[in-house]
N, C-alpha and C positions, 0 to 999 in steps of 0.2 A: 215360706217366701209365694211370694203373687204371680199371679202371671205374669203381671208386667215384669216382675223382677227377673225371668227367667228370657224373657224377651230381650229386657234390658242387655244379660248375657250373649244374646246370640247376636244383637246390632253393635253392637261392640267388637265383636271378634268379624260380623259384615253388613256393614252399615246396609240398610233398609234401602239410602240415600241413591245408591247402584243397583239397585237392580233397573230390569231394561225398563220404560218406557209403556209397551203393552202387558207387560205382567200384573199380579195382582196376590203382593207381597202384606204380611205382618199378619195382624192380627181378625180368621177371618167370621168367627161361632167364637160369642163368648164377652165374659167381662174382666177387664184388664184386672179390677180390685181381686177376684175372687184367689183365691189360698189353697197353693196346690198340694195334690195328695200325692203325686207321682205323675213324669214324664212316658209316655210312649212316644218314640221315633220311628215313623215309618218314610217309605221313598212318596209311597202315595197313599191320601184316605178315602177307605172305600167303605164297607159298612161292617167287612169282617174287621176291618183295624179298628171297626168300634166296639165290637164285640170287645178285640181283645184285649179295651183299654176298660172295659168294663170290668171284668176278669180282671184284672191288675190293676182292680182303684186308682188307675190314672184317667185325673178329670182334664187334663191338656194332652192333644198331640199336637207333638211339632213334628209335621211335615216338610219334606222334600217340595213336591207339587200343589199347586193348590186342587183344592178339593171344588171352589167357584171359580172360575177363570174369564168366563162374562156374565152380564146380569142376571143373576134369575126374579122374572118374574111373576112367580107363584112361587107356591110349598103343598102341590098337591102330595108327592111320591110319585108320581109316574118315571124319573129318571134316579139312575141311582147316584146322580150328584142330591138331587132332590130327596130320596131318602135318607141317607149319609146325612144330608145337614138336620132331615126332623130323628134322628136317633141321636146324632148327637146334643140337641138340643133339651129334648128329649130329659139326657141323660146328667144336663149339666154340666158336659163333658167342653173344654173351648177346642181351638185348631187353630194353629199359627203355622201358614208357609213361608220358607225363605226363598223363596227358586233362584232364580237369577241373580240374587243378591251376592248367594254365596260361590254364584257362577260365576260372577267378575271376580272371586277373594281374590288375591295374592297368596292365600293358605286354602282354597276352597273346594270345590269340585276335583278340577282339572289338575293341583298337586295332588292332590290323591289318587288319582289316574296313574302317575306322574309318578308315586311314588308306589306303585302294584307292576307298573312296566322296571322301573330299576333307571329312571330315567334322572339325568344329573344337569348342570347349567342350563339351566330350566329358564324361563321368558318367555311371556305375554305373544301370542300369538297377533291378538287381537286387539291392541289397545285404546283404553276406552277413553271416547272426549269428555269436553267439559266438562269437567269433576274437579280443572284446581283454581283458585280464584285466588284470587290475587288484592288484599284490604288496602289502602293509602292512606295516611290520614295526615295533622297537622302538631307535635307535641315539639312545649318549650325546649327546649337544647340542654336546658338543665334535665330533664326529666325524659333526654328523651331512650338512654337506658336502659332507665327504670322501665318504663313502657313496652321496648323489644325486648328486656329479658322476661318480663311476663308475657307477651303472646307467644315465645323460644316454649314458655312453660306447657301451654296451651296447646302446644302439638303447631304453630305456623315457623313459616322458613323452612318449612318441607317441598321440594319437587324430587320428583325421580330415587336418585340412592344417595342424596345430598339434604344435611340439616343446619336451621340454623342460617337460612339463607333471607337477605336483608341487602334493603339501598337506601341511603340516608343523601338526602340533599341539607345544603342551610339556605335560611333564607328570610324575610323578615314580614311579621302578619302583622298585622291592625284590626283591631274591633275598638266599640264606645258599646259600655255595658249602655243601657235604657232600663228605665222604673221595674222595677220587678228585678231584677238580675245581679247575683251576689259572683262580682267574677273573680277572680284566686291572683290576678293583677291588675294595675290600672283603676280607675274609680270610676261609678255611677256617671253615665254624663259627658265621661274625657274619653275619647282620640289616644287610642294607645298604643302603640308599636312596640313586637316583639321578637324576639332573637330567633324562629322555632325552626326544627326538623320536621322537612317531609318524610317523613318514614315511610315506606313499602315494602311488607311482608307476605309468601304465596303461605296459602295451605289450601288439603283436602275439602273439597266442600260441605261434608259433611259436617265437620265441626265450626262450621259458618258464627249455630245460635252461643255456640263457648266462646267463642274470639272475642266478635263482638262484648259479649258480657264481661271478658276480661280489660278489653280496649277502656269501656266505663271507668269498668271499678279500678282502673290503676292508671288511667288518665287524669291531669289535675284539674283541668277544663269546667267549666258547668256547662257548655252545649260542646259535644265533641263533634269535629269535624271531619268526615270520614265521604272514604267511595270501595263498594268493591265491584268490580269484574271480573268476569272470565276468559280465562286465557285460552287460545289454540292449543295452548304442546299437549297431549296425549298422555295419560297415566302410565306410564311405564309399568307399572304393582296392580294396578287395575285391568281388567280388560275376561274376551271372551279365549279360552283355547289358551295350552303353555307347548313347548316347544323346546326339546330336549336331545339328551343327549347317551343312546345306553353305551355301557363301558366299551364292551366290542360289539364290531361290529358283525352283520351274522347274513347269514342268506335268507332271499324273500320268504321258503317255503317254511324254512327254521322258527323264521319273526312269524309265521302265519300259523301256527302251530305253537307259538308261546302266545299269540293274541289268544290264537280259541283257547286255550289251556286258562290261561288268567282267566278272562272273562265269563268262564259258565258258560259259555254259550255254544249253544244244538250250529252254527253253525255262523262260517266269517263271507259276507258276498267281499267282493273282491274286481278290482282293473282288473288287465292283463298285467301277468308280471313284467318285470322290466328287465332283469338279466344283470337289477345292481344290487349292490351288498346294501344292507338295513345300518345304518348307525344313529342318520337326524332323524328321531321322532318328532311329530306333531301330535296334542289331542284335546280333542271337543266336549264333553260333555251331555249328551244330547244333540239335539237335530244340527247336524253343522256342515254341511251343503254349505251354506254363506262364507264360511272358509277358506275353502276349498285352495283360492286364489293365492291367500296371505300364506299359505302352509306349501305352494310350490315356489311364490315371492323369495319365503324365508329359509329355500334349501330343504327342504322336509324327504327327507328321502320317503317315508312311509305318512301316514295321516288315518288315528285310528276315532270313528267316533261315529254318527249311528243315522238313520231317516236318510243315507243318501236314494237319490229317487233315479231311472232308467240311467237318462241323459245327465244327470250329476259324476257320470263313469269316466263319457269322453274325454271330460276334463283332465283325466293324469297324464293325455298327453303321453305314455311312456316317459312321464317326468316323474311322479311319483306313484307311491303303490297303494289304493282309497282304499280303506280298512272298515264295512260296515258291521260291528259286535251285535247291534241291535241299544233300541233307546234305552232301555230296560236295564241289559246289560252295564252298558255304560255307564249307567246310574248307582252300579248298585253298592259302592262302599263308599259312598255316600252316607249311607243311614250309623254308617260307621264311626266317620268324621264326625257328624252330630252329636251322638252316644259321647265319643271324646274328650269334644267340647264342652257338654252341659255336665262331663263327671267330674270334672277338676277343681267342677268351678262351684257344685251343689253336694253338698254332704248329710242334707236333714232329710229327704227323701227319696223314692229311688225312681231312678232315671232307664227304661228298661227298651232293649234296642226287639223290637218290632218281628214275627215270627212269620208271619203271615206275607207267600208272596203274591204283591200286586200285579206282576206281570200280566199283560192282558194277551201275548202275544206265545202259540207254541209251533213244537215241531217238530212233525213227525218219519 
């Protein structure tokens, strides 16, 4: 397998199209055509992780966080980022980062946190917008079913928990083939009228190239008229964070004790106790203060995330228990998730779980 083959597996699971605009996902170092001897999976790519890859004969590092986040103006080895990149290049090791693409995935970072806490009846905490598109095209009525079914097979017609969604209206189209054209119906130089269907289907935006390829291959016309628009609907299975329910309500102190144990953290910073039981829980791996309002709006009793600042805790307002478990701690199980994704698809070389603890924070 090549580096690109591994990237394709991960991109199919968590499309990079849905990474946040501020992020830097994808292949950061290396050649996509290189053959892979082994994959090392890590949360962060540091010099020690590159050393670990060398020791394990892994020439591809799959990292959750990107080692290159903002632009590098030089590679002189002055910073840990530059030294890491230099060492990877010297040893022909590629580095791929998935970050917020996996954050936004239905079966990604936050689903793994839900697994750890045993949350049921899950839904996305902050659904992602600008991810659903609509294709509208015009097809001879006799070919409408064929084109529609071909688009469905490619993944069109999905929205939320529904599939095979389309809308069709009948009308009359007109055209005149000019010199150089080869019309399927009608004659060159003659105005032709054809009974046509206006066919519309929705689809997730990462499928756009495949959807258009299918449209062109299944449509009978030489020139295919179509338009693509982006819908205002939020994607209910894409977005940041999740909210679900634990099996039985517990006291706040019991919940905090469970969280501390499950996330193996030195401490859990939390807002004032509300003297309420905990049943509905929101989670968000990494920095999650931006989702406090969403967690409150959806009636969460507790919100487990990280990187809350001093004033963020005031937002609890005795309505919710805010739990900061630490950035690394909230995302630590992501490595296991990535290993599971890859080992299901790869059998001809090793997928290694990094044993390097990349947490930059220590507890005294």
